[in-house]
N, C-alpha and C positions, 0 to 999 in steps of 0.2 A: 228752194232752201238747201244750201250746201252744208254738209256736216263737217265740223272740225272737232274731233275728240282729242283734247290735250291730256290724254290718259295713258297709262302704261298697260291697261288691261281691258280695253273695249274689245268686243267679240270679233270685229273685222279689222280695224285699223289701230288697235292698241299698240302703243310703243312707237308708232311712226311719227307722231307729231307732239310728243311730250317734251321735246327740247325746244327752247325759245326760237332758234333759227328755223327749225323745221315747221313750227306752228305758224310763223310769219310767212314762210314760203307757201304754206298751204292756203293761207288767206289770199295771197296773190294769185295762186293757181285757180282757186274757186272763182275769183272775180274775173279772171281771164276766160274761164269756161262759161261765164254768164250767170252766175248765181245772183238772184235778186235779194236773198237774205243769207247771212252766214250764221249758222247755229253753233255756238261755241260752248262746250261743256268740259268740266274738269272732274267728272265722276262717272265711271262706267255704269251703264244701266243693263248690262248683260245679266242673264240669270245667274244667280250665285254671287253677284258682286257685293262687296262690303261697303258700308257708308264711308264717305270721305269728309273730313272736317272742313268747315267753312274757310279757314285760313289756307289750307292746302288747295282747295278748289280755286281760291282767288290767286294763289301763287301760280297755279298752272295756266289759268285763262287770261290773266291781265295783259301780258305782252302782246298776244295775238289780238285781243279785244281792242287794245289801244291802237294797234297798227290798222286794224280793219276800220275803226272809226276815223282815223286820220286819212284813210283813203276814201272816205265818204260812203262806206258800206252800211247797209242796214243790218244790225247785229241783233240776234236773239241769244239770250243766255239760257242755257239748259241747266237748270238747278231746281232742287226742291227746298232750298234753304233761303229764308227771307233775307238774311244778312248778305248772302252772296248776290242775290237779285238786286238789293238796294245799292251795293257798291258798283255792280255792273251797270246799272241804270245811271248812276252818277258819272260813270266813265263814258257814257254815250250809247250804251245798248238801248234798243227801242222796243224789244219784245221780251217777255218772260215765257219760257217753255218749261212747264211743270209736268213731270212724268208720274207724279204720285196721286193723281186724281184729287188734288188739293187736300192732302193729309193735314197740312198746316194752313188754315185760312189767313194767317198773317202774311203769307206770300201774296195773296190777292190784295191785301191792304197796301202792301208795298207797291204793287203794280198800279193800283188805283191812284195812289198818291202821285205817281209819276205820269199818270195818264197813258200808261202803256198797255197794249193788248196782252192778254194772258192766255196762252195755250194750255188748256186743261186736258191732259191725256187720261183716258180711262185705264186704270190699273187696279190691282189689289195686292195687299200684303207687301212685305219688304222685298227688295231685289234679291236678297239671299234665299228667298223661298217662294217666288212667284208661282212656280208650278203647282204648289199646294193649294192655290186659290182659283183653279180653273173650272170649278163647278158652278153652273148658272141655272137657277138661282143657287144660293149658297148650299142648299141641300140637294143640288143636282141640276146644272144650266138647263133651263127650259128653252126659251127662245133667246139665243145669245144677243141678237140685235135689240130686242125689247129690254132685256136686262141691262145691257151696256148703256142704252140711252137713259133708262131710269136712274142708274147709278151716276151717270155723268150729270144729269140734271140736278141731282142732289148736290153734287160738287159745285155746279154753276150757281145754285141758290146760296151756297155758303159764300161764294165770291161776291154775289150781289149784295149780300147782307153786310159786307164790310166796305162797300163803296164802288165796286166795279160796275160799269154799265154793261148791259146785255150785249151790245154790239162789240165790246172789247173782250168777250169771253169766247174763245175759239175752241172747237171740238176736235180732238184727235181720238179715234176709237182704240188706239193702243194695240195695233196688230202685234201679236207675239207676247204681249204682256199679260200674264195670268190667263193665257188662252192657248189651246192646242192648235195644231195646224188646221184642222177642220173648222174650228171656230173662227180663226183668222180669215180663212178663205170665205166663209159665210159672211162675215162682216164686210169684206171687200166686195163680194158679189151683190150685197144688198145695201151698199153705202148710201144710195140715194134716200133710203128710209131714215137716215140719221140727220140730214141737213136741216130742214125746217127753217131755212134762212140763216142758219149759223155758219160762219166760215169753217170749212173742213180742212184739217191738216192730216195728211196721211204719210206714214213712214214705213214703206215696205222694204227698204233698201237692204238687200242681201240677207234678209232674215231667214230663220230656220223653217218657216212654213213653206218657203219656196223649195227647200230641200226635200220636203215630204213627197214631192212628185218624182224626184229622181236621185235623191241622196247626195246632191252636189255640195261640196264644201263652199264656204262663204266667197272665196275668190272666183268661183265658177257660177255665181248666181246673178250675173248682170242681165242675162236674157230674161229670167223670171222677174227681176226687178223692173225692167222696162215694160214688160207685159202688165205687171201689177199697176204701174204708174198710169199707163194708158187706160186701163180699166177704171182706175180711180177718178181720173179727169172726166171720163165719159159719164161717170155717176155723180159728178158734182164736186169733186175735190178742188179746193182753192189753192192749196200749198202742198207741194211734194217735198218731203225731207229725204234727201238722197246723198250718197257718197259720190256718184258719178254724174255730175251736173251736165257735162257736154253731151254725153251719150243720151241722157234722158231728154234734154232740150232738142236734140236732133230728131229723136223719135216723135216727140210731141209736135214738132214743126211739120214732119211728114204726115202725121195723123190729121193735123188741122188742114193741110193742103188737100187731103183726100176726102175728108169727112166734114161736111158743112156744119153739122150739129156740134162737133168738137170745136170747130173754129169759133163758134159763138160762145164757148164756155169761158 
């Protein structure tokens, strides 16, 4: 899954693809690199980000989305707003990617009506203050894996209650979302405990938990991203959400060539 942020303020690529021509060129580049899915979003999910209205999100994402669909790409729309998801699905998007842990169950209703898979990412609190919600359980994280799975299942149940099928609700543990570096690393190391037959989506790409090891800025975190992706696939990840599609695909290809158990994943 290749990332396309049509935003001025995303943590790594904010401002690179917020103009129409640049967004369209990014679609072409991701397809050339071998992306199986293009995840298009018009609202930054970095810590401290402020909400973006539906109309503005749609203004940002529509040209790139229409171009991607015209090229035959599988498109995921990254949004927490039902009205954005509904319009994107009508334009040809095939997946809804929700980073709010289904704060609004109407989003699931929209996906269910379209027969689209819904990625439910575990998170807590508003983007503007996620760091204030990193205690598990809420009075102090006990076992982060157990707590994340329990809270994600509650969100899944909300989705099922409005018409989603279980097979269409995918799990993203939300590395870096309301989690400190140690918690994110623990989730990645114990990812296999989360699957239980549910498609797993993992997004480690250039995130700050990688920098906890050496202090590297986002532009110098590709090595850590690749290592995290290989670890995720070895532990059952089905989809990797990344900025650097070609580099990650090459690493996965080499890993599969050398490691039979990864080749079977």
